[in-house]
C-alpha positions as CSV (number, residue, x, y, z in Angstrom):
1,M,6.2,23.0,18.6
2,T,2.8,22.5,17.1
3,E,2.5,22.4,13.3
4,E,-0.9,22.8,11.6
5,V,-1.8,20.5,8.8
6,N,-4.1,21.5,6.0
7,S,-6.2,18.4,5.5
8,S,-9.5,18.2,3.5
9,I,-10.4,14.9,5.3
10,A,-10.2,16.1,8.8
11,P,-9.9,19.9,9.0
12,G,-8.5,21.3,12.2
13,V,-7.1,18.0,13.4
14,L,-3.5,18.3,14.5
15,P,-1.1,15.3,13.9
16,D,-0.6,14.9,17.6
17,M,-4.3,14.3,18.1
18,A,-4.7,11.7,15.4
19,P,-4.5,8.1,16.6
20,Q,-1.2,6.5,15.6
21,H,-0.5,2.9,14.7
22,R,3.1,1.8,15.2
23,A,5.0,-1.2,13.9
24,R,8.6,-2.4,14.1
25,A,10.3,-5.3,12.4
26,T,13.8,-6.6,12.5
27,I,15.2,-9.2,10.1
28,R,18.5,-10.9,10.8
29,I,20.6,-11.8,7.7
30,G,23.5,-14.1,8.6
31,K,25.6,-13.5,11.7
32,H,26.3,-9.8,11.2
33,G,23.5,-8.5,9.0
34,R,20.3,-6.9,10.3
35,L,17.5,-5.0,8.7
36,T,15.3,-2.9,10.9
37,A,12.1,-1.1,9.8
38,R,9.7,1.1,11.7
39,L,6.3,2.5,10.6
40,D,4.2,5.2,12.1
41,I,0.8,5.7,10.4
42,T,-2.5,7.3,11.2
43,S,-5.9,5.6,10.7
44,I,-6.6,7.7,7.7
45,G,-3.2,6.8,6.2
46,L,-3.9,3.1,6.9
47,L,-7.1,3.4,4.9
48,A,-5.3,5.1,2.1
49,V,-2.7,2.4,1.9
50,G,-5.5,-0.2,1.9
51,A,-7.3,1.5,-1.0
52,L,-4.1,1.7,-3.0
53,V,-3.3,-2.0,-2.5
54,S,-6.8,-2.9,-3.4
55,S,-6.8,-0.9,-6.6
56,I,-3.4,-2.4,-7.6
57,L,-4.7,-5.9,-7.0
58,L,-7.9,-5.3,-9.0
59,S,-6.0,-3.7,-11.9
60,T,-3.6,-6.7,-12.0
61,T,-6.5,-9.1,-12.2
62,V,-8.0,-7.2,-15.1
63,L,-4.6,-7.1,-16.9
64,V,-4.0,-10.9,-16.4
65,R,-7.6,-11.7,-17.6
66,A,-7.1,-9.6,-20.7
67,S,-3.7,-11.1,-21.6
68,V,-5.0,-14.6,-21.1
69,R,-8.0,-13.9,-23.3
70,E,-5.9,-12.4,-26.0
71,G,-3.4,-15.3,-25.8
72,A,-6.2,-17.8,-26.2
73,Q,-7.6,-15.9,-29.2
74,A,-4.1,-15.8,-30.8
75,K,-3.7,-19.6,-30.4
76,A,-7.1,-20.2,-31.9
77,I,-6.2,-18.1,-34.9
78,Q,-2.9,-20.0,-35.4
79,H,-4.5,-23.4,-35.5
């Protein structure tokens, strides 16, 4: 079964033709506990995740800088 995907990034590319990156991790918790995770992602998806993580880190930096600046100004006003 082939399913067509409507993609504005790569029109006409089927999911089976896109290069896939695969990862698997297993974490053991105690004697009987185990957590297993598996990830299948395309190159375009990997770039999208990287862009999202970068934007989150940059916005966090801006928020921390603004809060530190406002905290310093508040201390200066109190003294």
